[in-house]
C-alpha positions in Angstrom: -36.7 46.9 -102.4 -40.3 48.8 -101.8 -41.4 47.1 -104.6 -40.5 43.8 -103.9 -42.1 43.9 -100.4 -45.6 45.3 -102.5 -45.8 42.2 -104.1 -44.7 39.7 -102.1 -47.5 41.5 -100.0 -50.3 41.3 -102.1 -49.3 38.0 -103.2 -49.7 37.0 -99.4 -52.8 38.2 -99.2 -54.3 36.5 -102.8 -53.2 33.8 -101.3 -55.2 34.2 -98.0 -58.0 34.6 -99.9 -58.2 32.0 -102.3 -61.2 29.3 -101.4 -61.3 26.5 -103.1 -64.7 25.6 -105.4 -66.6 22.7 -103.1 -64.4 22.4 -100.0 -68.1 23.5 -98.9 -69.3 20.2 -98.6 -66.6 19.4 -95.9 -68.4 20.7 -93.5 -72.2 20.3 -92.0 -74.3 22.9 -93.5 -71.1 24.7 -95.1 -73.1 25.3 -98.0 -75.4 27.7 -96.5 -72.8 30.0 -96.5 -70.5 28.7 -98.5 -66.8 30.4 -99.2 -67.9 32.6 -96.6 -67.5 29.7 -94.0 -64.6 29.8 -93.5 -63.0 32.7 -95.3 -65.4 35.8 -93.7 -62.2 36.6 -91.0 -60.6 33.5 -91.4 -61.0 32.0 -87.3 -62.8 29.4 -88.3 -61.2 28.9 -91.9 -58.0 28.8 -89.5 -59.1 26.2 -87.3 -60.5 24.5 -90.2 -56.9 24.4 -92.0 -55.0 22.4 -89.0 -57.5 20.2 -88.4 -56.0 18.6 -92.0 -59.4 20.5 -94.2 -61.4 17.6 -92.8 -65.2 18.2 -90.4 -63.6 16.9 -86.6 -65.1 16.5 -83.3 -62.5 18.8 -81.7 -63.2 21.2 -84.8 -66.9 20.6 -83.9 -66.4 21.5 -80.0 -63.8 24.5 -81.1 -65.5 28.7 -81.4 -63.1 29.6 -83.5 -65.1 32.9 -83.8 -65.1 33.4 -79.6 -68.9 33.7 -80.0 -69.8 32.5 -77.0 -71.4 29.5 -79.4 -68.8 25.7 -80.8 -68.6 25.4 -84.6 -70.9 22.6 -84.3 -73.4 24.1 -82.5 -73.4 26.8 -84.8 -73.2 24.2 -88.2 -76.5 22.0 -86.5 -73.2 19.4 -85.6 -72.7 19.3 -82.4 -71.4 16.3 -81.4 -68.7 16.7 -84.6 -70.8 13.3 -85.5 -71.5 14.6 -89.6 -69.1 13.0 -92.1 -68.7 14.7 -95.9 -71.3 13.1 -98.0 -73.7 13.1 -94.8 -76.7 15.0 -95.4 -76.6 18.2 -94.1 -78.0 18.2 -90.3 -80.8 20.7 -89.6 -82.8 22.9 -91.2 -80.4 25.3 -93.1 -82.6 28.4 -91.3 -80.9 27.8 -87.8 -76.9 27.5 -89.2 -75.4 30.8 -88.0 -71.5 31.2 -89.3 -68.2 30.1 -87.2 -66.3 32.2 -88.1 -68.6 35.5 -87.9 -68.5 36.5 -84.5 -71.6 38.9 -85.5 -74.0 36.1 -86.7 -75.1 33.7 -83.7 -79.0 33.6 -82.6 -79.8 34.3 -78.5 -80.4 31.1 -77.0 -79.3 29.2 -79.9 -78.5 25.0 -79.2 -80.1 25.7 -75.4 
């Protein structure tokens, strides 16, 4: 029974860490942090999944990592108007990670 639990735990951990190549193009400036945009802590990744794996105005307005900055502010699309295939908004140097509560620029977006 212990082996089954261990195997199941390893399988669940592997599935949780799975990243889909190319999915960083589904959010504005997703290429700045690549897979870590969703999988640094999986807070933003979970919200992105709940949004149907697409960028929405509701996802842009949410603060997935709880750092006080909306996902859209961190990814430079505060209104959530960017669509997959559009050029990335803003300067990539100003992007912060919506999945990392330690990665926020004080005063950014104000």
